[in-house]
A tleap script that builds the chain and sets N, CA, C and O, in Angstrom:
source leaprc.protein.ff14SB
mol = sequence {
  NMET ARG ARG VAL THR ILE THR LEU SER ASP
  GLU ILE GLU ALA SER LEU ASN ILE TYR LEU
  GLN GLN GLN ARG VAL SER ALA PRO LEU THR
  ALA ILE MET GLN ALA ALA LEU GLN GLU PHE
  LEU SER ARG GLN GLY PHE THR THR SER ALA
  ARG LYS LEU ARG ILE THR PRO ALA LYS LYS
  GLY SER ARG VAL LYS ASP ALA ARG VAL ASP
  HIE ASN ARG TYR LEU ALA CASP
}
set mol.1.N position { -24.334 -68.622 45.117 }
set mol.1.CA position { -25.545 -68.350 44.385 }
set mol.1.C position { -26.210 -68.741 45.367 }
set mol.1.O position { -25.924 -69.518 46.277 }
set mol.2.N position { -27.895 -67.670 44.945 }
set mol.2.CA position { -29.098 -68.483 46.261 }
set mol.2.C position { -29.747 -69.276 46.102 }
set mol.2.O position { -30.539 -69.543 45.199 }
set mol.3.N position { -29.312 -70.008 47.483 }
set mol.3.CA position { -30.546 -71.361 47.042 }
set mol.3.C position { -32.330 -71.245 47.633 }
set mol.3.O position { -32.920 -70.886 48.652 }
set mol.4.N position { -32.477 -71.489 47.034 }
set mol.4.CA position { -34.690 -70.915 47.462 }
set mol.4.C position { -35.191 -71.984 47.193 }
set mol.4.O position { -34.842 -72.741 46.287 }
set mol.5.N position { -36.295 -72.177 48.176 }
set mol.5.CA position { -37.474 -73.181 48.378 }
set mol.5.C position { -38.950 -72.233 47.729 }
set mol.5.O position { -39.550 -71.246 48.157 }
set mol.6.N position { -39.161 -73.301 46.254 }
set mol.6.CA position { -40.384 -72.981 45.992 }
set mol.6.C position { -41.519 -74.049 46.454 }
set mol.6.O position { -41.295 -75.055 47.126 }
set mol.7.N position { -42.605 -73.687 46.027 }
set mol.7.CA position { -43.503 -74.948 46.275 }
set mol.7.C position { -44.662 -74.328 44.877 }
set mol.7.O position { -45.185 -73.309 44.424 }
set mol.8.N position { -44.531 -75.951 44.662 }
set mol.8.CA position { -45.466 -75.957 43.415 }
set mol.8.C position { -47.041 -76.133 42.796 }
set mol.8.O position { -47.624 -77.191 43.034 }
set mol.9.N position { -47.552 -75.335 42.193 }
set mol.9.CA position { -48.928 -75.729 42.568 }
set mol.9.C position { -49.378 -77.482 41.655 }
set mol.9.O position { -48.761 -77.955 40.701 }
set mol.10.N position { -50.234 -77.914 42.145 }
set mol.10.CA position { -50.587 -79.291 41.511 }
set mol.10.C position { -50.433 -79.553 40.055 }
set mol.10.O position { -49.861 -80.559 39.635 }
set mol.11.N position { -51.098 -78.374 39.067 }
set mol.11.CA position { -51.361 -78.302 38.149 }
set mol.11.C position { -49.554 -78.241 37.018 }
set mol.11.O position { -49.069 -79.008 36.187 }
set mol.12.N position { -49.120 -76.952 37.604 }
set mol.12.CA position { -47.444 -76.746 37.136 }
set mol.12.C position { -47.008 -78.259 37.556 }
set mol.12.O position { -47.298 -79.053 36.662 }
set mol.13.N position { -46.301 -78.945 38.842 }
set mol.13.CA position { -46.102 -80.512 38.863 }
set mol.13.C position { -46.541 -81.488 37.819 }
set mol.13.O position { -45.640 -82.127 37.277 }
set mol.14.N position { -47.639 -81.687 37.486 }
set mol.14.CA position { -48.276 -82.408 36.490 }
set mol.14.C position { -47.241 -82.040 34.733 }
set mol.14.O position { -46.556 -82.791 34.039 }
set mol.15.N position { -47.480 -81.066 34.639 }
set mol.15.CA position { -46.944 -79.890 33.333 }
set mol.15.C position { -44.874 -80.214 33.200 }
set mol.15.O position { -44.154 -80.580 32.271 }
set mol.16.N position { -44.638 -79.877 34.484 }
set mol.16.CA position { -43.611 -80.433 34.943 }
set mol.16.C position { -43.250 -81.673 34.220 }
set mol.16.O position { -42.678 -81.723 33.131 }
set mol.17.N position { -43.686 -82.764 35.016 }
set mol.17.CA position { -43.457 -84.187 34.790 }
set mol.17.C position { -43.842 -84.436 33.215 }
set mol.17.O position { -43.083 -85.121 32.529 }
set mol.18.N position { -44.991 -83.890 32.672 }
set mol.18.CA position { -44.897 -84.602 30.908 }
set mol.18.C position { -43.738 -84.215 30.532 }
set mol.18.O position { -43.067 -84.974 29.833 }
set mol.19.N position { -43.196 -82.836 30.942 }
set mol.19.CA position { -41.892 -82.030 30.152 }
set mol.19.C position { -41.046 -83.282 30.501 }
set mol.19.O position { -40.706 -84.245 29.814 }
set mol.20.N position { -40.871 -83.027 31.494 }
set mol.20.CA position { -39.386 -84.284 31.729 }
set mol.20.C position { -39.308 -85.719 31.082 }
set mol.20.O position { -38.364 -86.356 30.617 }
set mol.21.N position { -40.509 -85.962 31.209 }
set mol.21.CA position { -40.680 -86.781 30.336 }
set mol.21.C position { -40.521 -87.375 29.170 }
set mol.21.O position { -40.281 -88.523 28.795 }
set mol.22.N position { -40.784 -85.910 28.465 }
set mol.22.CA position { -40.814 -86.690 27.186 }
set mol.22.C position { -39.160 -85.911 26.503 }
set mol.22.O position { -39.031 -85.679 25.301 }
set mol.23.N position { -38.178 -85.646 27.419 }
set mol.23.CA position { -36.998 -85.078 27.172 }
set mol.23.C position { -36.346 -86.791 26.832 }
set mol.23.O position { -36.721 -87.846 27.343 }
set mol.24.N position { -35.487 -86.611 26.006 }
set mol.24.CA position { -34.023 -87.772 25.824 }
set mol.24.C position { -33.194 -87.508 27.304 }
set mol.24.O position { -32.914 -88.262 28.236 }
set mol.25.N position { -32.961 -86.150 27.061 }
set mol.25.CA position { -31.852 -86.441 28.399 }
set mol.25.C position { -32.883 -84.976 29.081 }
set mol.25.O position { -33.563 -84.023 28.699 }
set mol.26.N position { -32.466 -85.550 30.128 }
set mol.26.CA position { -33.627 -84.758 31.153 }
set mol.26.C position { -32.275 -83.731 31.645 }
set mol.26.O position { -31.096 -84.086 31.651 }
set mol.27.N position { -32.788 -82.428 32.030 }
set mol.27.CA position { -31.968 -81.267 32.208 }
set mol.27.C position { -31.858 -81.196 34.225 }
set mol.27.O position { -32.957 -81.175 34.779 }
set mol.28.N position { -31.108 -81.177 34.780 }
set mol.28.CA position { -31.711 -80.655 36.453 }
set mol.28.C position { -32.751 -80.127 36.505 }
set mol.28.O position { -33.132 -79.576 35.473 }
set mol.29.N position { -33.577 -80.082 37.645 }
set mol.29.CA position { -34.693 -79.030 37.620 }
set mol.29.C position { -34.405 -77.640 38.091 }
set mol.29.O position { -35.198 -76.714 38.259 }
set mol.30.N position { -33.173 -77.680 38.261 }
set mol.30.CA position { -32.259 -75.669 38.856 }
set mol.30.C position { -32.402 -75.892 38.007 }
set mol.30.O position { -33.621 -75.758 37.895 }
set mol.31.N position { -31.886 -76.327 36.738 }
set mol.31.CA position { -31.254 -75.675 35.595 }
set mol.31.C position { -32.702 -75.256 34.456 }
set mol.31.O position { -32.680 -74.190 33.840 }
set mol.32.N position { -33.668 -76.061 34.336 }
set mol.32.CA position { -34.491 -75.144 34.185 }
set mol.32.C position { -35.592 -74.621 34.749 }
set mol.32.O position { -36.510 -74.358 33.973 }
set mol.33.N position { -35.739 -74.412 35.831 }
set mol.33.CA position { -36.025 -73.488 36.679 }
set mol.33.C position { -35.103 -71.938 35.975 }
set mol.33.O position { -35.763 -71.027 35.475 }
set mol.34.N position { -33.974 -71.890 36.030 }
set mol.34.CA position { -33.144 -70.753 36.227 }
set mol.34.C position { -33.412 -70.345 35.264 }
set mol.34.O position { -33.522 -69.121 35.199 }
set mol.35.N position { -33.704 -71.351 33.762 }
set mol.35.CA position { -34.047 -71.188 32.436 }
set mol.35.C position { -35.535 -70.402 33.028 }
set mol.35.O position { -35.594 -69.444 33.799 }
set mol.36.N position { -36.237 -70.866 32.635 }
set mol.36.CA position { -38.231 -70.077 33.387 }
set mol.36.C position { -37.955 -69.523 33.727 }
set mol.36.O position { -38.734 -68.705 33.238 }
set mol.37.N position { -36.937 -68.556 34.764 }
set mol.37.CA position { -36.941 -67.444 35.602 }
set mol.37.C position { -36.590 -66.691 34.533 }
set mol.37.O position { -37.418 -65.992 33.950 }
set mol.38.N position { -35.303 -66.765 34.168 }
set mol.38.CA position { -34.452 -65.886 33.453 }
set mol.38.C position { -35.402 -65.439 31.958 }
set mol.38.O position { -35.102 -64.434 31.313 }
set mol.39.N position { -36.604 -66.391 31.544 }
set mol.39.CA position { -37.074 -66.236 30.086 }
set mol.39.C position { -38.358 -65.151 30.796 }
set mol.39.O position { -38.679 -64.084 30.271 }
set mol.40.N position { -38.905 -65.638 31.935 }
set mol.40.CA position { -39.582 -64.316 32.156 }
set mol.40.C position { -39.692 -62.688 32.893 }
set mol.40.O position { -40.502 -61.763 32.946 }
set mol.41.N position { -37.723 -63.172 33.621 }
set mol.41.CA position { -37.069 -61.901 33.420 }
set mol.41.C position { -37.324 -61.186 32.474 }
set mol.41.O position { -38.144 -60.272 32.549 }
set mol.42.N position { -36.523 -61.539 31.189 }
set mol.42.CA position { -36.231 -60.621 30.567 }
set mol.42.C position { -37.647 -60.564 29.750 }
set mol.42.O position { -37.839 -59.515 29.135 }
set mol.43.N position { -38.609 -61.518 29.676 }
set mol.43.CA position { -39.882 -60.749 28.702 }
set mol.43.C position { -40.634 -59.853 29.848 }
set mol.43.O position { -41.842 -59.674 29.696 }
set mol.44.N position { -40.091 -59.376 30.801 }
set mol.44.CA position { -40.465 -58.060 31.343 }
set mol.44.C position { -39.757 -57.121 31.531 }
set mol.44.O position { -40.050 -56.017 31.992 }
set mol.45.N position { -38.378 -57.681 31.035 }
set mol.45.CA position { -37.697 -55.878 30.622 }
set mol.45.C position { -36.519 -55.764 31.887 }
set mol.45.O position { -35.813 -54.758 31.955 }
set mol.46.N position { -36.312 -57.426 33.347 }
set mol.46.CA position { -35.608 -56.908 33.988 }
set mol.46.C position { -34.312 -57.706 33.774 }
set mol.46.O position { -33.610 -57.674 34.785 }
set mol.47.N position { -33.726 -58.493 32.645 }
set mol.47.CA position { -32.321 -58.355 32.173 }
set mol.47.C position { -32.297 -57.927 30.821 }
set mol.47.O position { -33.212 -57.620 30.057 }
set mol.48.N position { -30.565 -57.986 30.620 }
set mol.48.CA position { -30.163 -57.357 29.709 }
set mol.48.C position { -29.420 -58.352 28.570 }
set mol.48.O position { -29.350 -58.033 27.383 }
set mol.49.N position { -28.871 -59.624 29.122 }
set mol.49.CA position { -29.217 -61.013 28.925 }
set mol.49.C position { -29.601 -61.447 27.382 }
set mol.49.O position { -28.912 -61.945 26.492 }
set mol.50.N position { -30.480 -61.196 27.414 }
set mol.50.CA position { -31.321 -61.854 26.244 }
set mol.50.C position { -30.366 -60.474 24.846 }
set mol.50.O position { -30.319 -59.253 24.699 }
set mol.51.N position { -29.743 -61.838 24.086 }
set mol.51.CA position { -29.522 -60.614 22.955 }
set mol.51.C position { -29.879 -60.681 21.649 }
set mol.51.O position { -29.355 -61.625 21.058 }
set mol.52.N position { -30.815 -59.784 20.799 }
set mol.52.CA position { -31.054 -59.898 19.818 }
set mol.52.C position { -30.173 -59.847 19.075 }
set mol.52.O position { -29.103 -59.249 19.181 }
set mol.53.N position { -30.830 -60.898 17.722 }
set mol.53.CA position { -29.927 -61.966 16.619 }
set mol.53.C position { -30.158 -60.505 15.612 }
set mol.53.O position { -31.178 -60.152 15.020 }
set mol.54.N position { -28.476 -59.672 15.694 }
set mol.54.CA position { -28.384 -59.311 14.445 }
set mol.54.C position { -27.307 -59.901 13.479 }
set mol.54.O position { -26.303 -60.505 13.854 }
set mol.55.N position { -27.675 -59.627 12.102 }
set mol.55.CA position { -26.840 -60.026 11.423 }
set mol.55.C position { -26.386 -58.934 9.507 }
set mol.55.O position { -27.034 -58.278 8.692 }
set mol.56.N position { -25.136 -59.316 9.661 }
set mol.56.CA position { -24.509 -57.922 9.128 }
set mol.56.C position { -23.962 -58.844 7.792 }
set mol.56.O position { -23.097 -59.718 7.745 }
set mol.57.N position { -24.959 -58.195 6.586 }
set mol.57.CA position { -24.267 -58.955 5.395 }
set mol.57.C position { -22.588 -58.439 5.122 }
set mol.57.O position { -21.771 -57.530 5.267 }
set mol.58.N position { -22.873 -60.033 4.533 }
set mol.58.CA position { -21.381 -59.566 2.927 }
set mol.58.C position { -21.185 -58.411 3.076 }
set mol.58.O position { -22.065 -57.604 3.374 }
set mol.59.N position { -19.300 -57.988 2.783 }
set mol.59.CA position { -19.082 -56.739 2.461 }
set mol.59.C position { -19.150 -57.056 0.832 }
set mol.59.O position { -19.336 -56.161 0.007 }
set mol.60.N position { -18.971 -58.463 0.483 }
set mol.60.CA position { -18.924 -58.470 -1.208 }
set mol.60.C position { -19.642 -59.476 -0.900 }
set mol.60.O position { -19.451 -60.363 -0.069 }
set mol.61.N position { -21.073 -59.162 -2.119 }
set mol.61.CA position { -21.502 -61.135 -2.630 }
set mol.61.C position { -21.430 -61.541 -3.081 }
set mol.61.O position { -20.295 -61.541 -3.558 }
set mol.62.N position { -22.687 -62.796 -3.851 }
set mol.62.CA position { -21.672 -63.774 -3.625 }
set mol.62.C position { -21.981 -63.345 -5.382 }
set mol.62.O position { -21.563 -64.229 -6.130 }
set mol.63.N position { -22.608 -62.195 -6.083 }
set mol.63.CA position { -22.901 -61.883 -7.100 }
set mol.63.C position { -23.873 -62.528 -8.459 }
set mol.63.O position { -24.016 -62.311 -9.663 }
set mol.64.N position { -24.616 -63.796 -6.995 }
set mol.64.CA position { -25.992 -65.213 -7.673 }
set mol.64.C position { -26.676 -63.863 -7.299 }
set mol.64.O position { -26.577 -63.192 -6.271 }
set mol.65.N position { -27.681 -63.585 -8.878 }
set mol.65.CA position { -29.165 -62.700 -7.985 }
set mol.65.C position { -30.215 -62.854 -8.087 }
set mol.65.O position { -31.106 -62.018 -7.938 }
set mol.66.N position { -30.356 -64.562 -8.511 }
set mol.66.CA position { -31.686 -65.265 -7.836 }
set mol.66.C position { -31.572 -66.167 -6.960 }
set mol.66.O position { -32.523 -66.897 -6.683 }
set mol.67.N position { -30.125 -66.293 -6.246 }
set mol.67.CA position { -29.817 -67.109 -5.215 }
set mol.67.C position { -31.841 -66.943 -3.877 }
set mol.67.O position { -32.691 -67.805 -3.657 }
set mol.68.N position { -31.770 -65.813 -3.506 }
set mol.68.CA position { -33.240 -65.489 -3.012 }
set mol.68.C position { -34.304 -66.497 -3.299 }
set mol.68.O position { -34.865 -67.227 -2.482 }
set mol.69.N position { -34.591 -66.386 -5.244 }
set mol.69.CA position { -35.815 -67.303 -5.415 }
set mol.69.C position { -35.367 -68.407 -5.438 }
set mol.69.O position { -36.068 -69.069 -4.673 }
set mol.70.N position { -34.411 -69.175 -5.973 }
set mol.70.CA position { -33.622 -70.479 -6.350 }
set mol.70.C position { -32.778 -70.666 -5.688 }
set mol.70.O position { -31.683 -70.785 -6.236 }
set mol.71.N position { -32.857 -70.794 -4.103 }
set mol.71.CA position { -32.249 -71.378 -3.175 }
set mol.71.C position { -31.701 -72.312 -3.055 }
set mol.71.O position { -30.487 -72.505 -2.975 }
set mol.72.N position { -33.126 -73.487 -3.011 }
set mol.72.CA position { -32.709 -74.743 -3.077 }
set mol.72.C position { -32.258 -75.146 -4.412 }
set mol.72.O position { -32.057 -76.349 -4.573 }
set mol.73.N position { -32.130 -74.622 -5.059 }
set mol.73.CA position { -31.140 -75.089 -6.478 }
set mol.73.C position { -29.421 -74.980 -6.136 }
set mol.73.O position { -28.588 -75.653 -6.742 }
set mol.74.N position { -29.038 -73.852 -4.884 }
set mol.74.CA position { -27.992 -73.418 -5.284 }
set mol.74.C position { -27.458 -74.393 -4.031 }
set mol.74.O position { -26.377 -74.982 -4.034 }
set mol.75.N position { -28.365 -74.430 -3.056 }
set mol.75.CA position { -28.226 -74.959 -1.671 }
set mol.75.C position { -27.766 -76.883 -2.128 }
set mol.75.O position { -27.238 -77.716 -1.391 }
set mol.76.N position { -28.210 -77.032 -3.522 }
set mol.76.CA position { -28.161 -78.539 -3.619 }
set mol.76.C position { -27.032 -79.104 -4.256 }
set mol.76.O position { -26.382 -80.064 -3.844 }
set mol.77.N position { -26.849 -78.488 -5.227 }
set mol.77.CA position { -25.529 -77.984 -6.035 }
set mol.77.C position { -23.824 -77.759 -4.552 }
set mol.77.O position { -22.716 -77.386 -4.937 }
savepdb mol mol.pdb
quit
């Protein structure tokens, strides 16, 4: 892993401090910066680690016809 030094603007530092104060359990600054850089690179299309959600329907359904409409009743039972 490569170690780098970065310079933060006063505005970014203030925002980062506010973010850290609002967390119940604060993550190490290194982890926060890595996550932010990973997100940025993913949005720019330079990483492949961002996986898309794939939902596979069940082969055999529940046979309940109105579950999508009246789902609260089924979840409460």
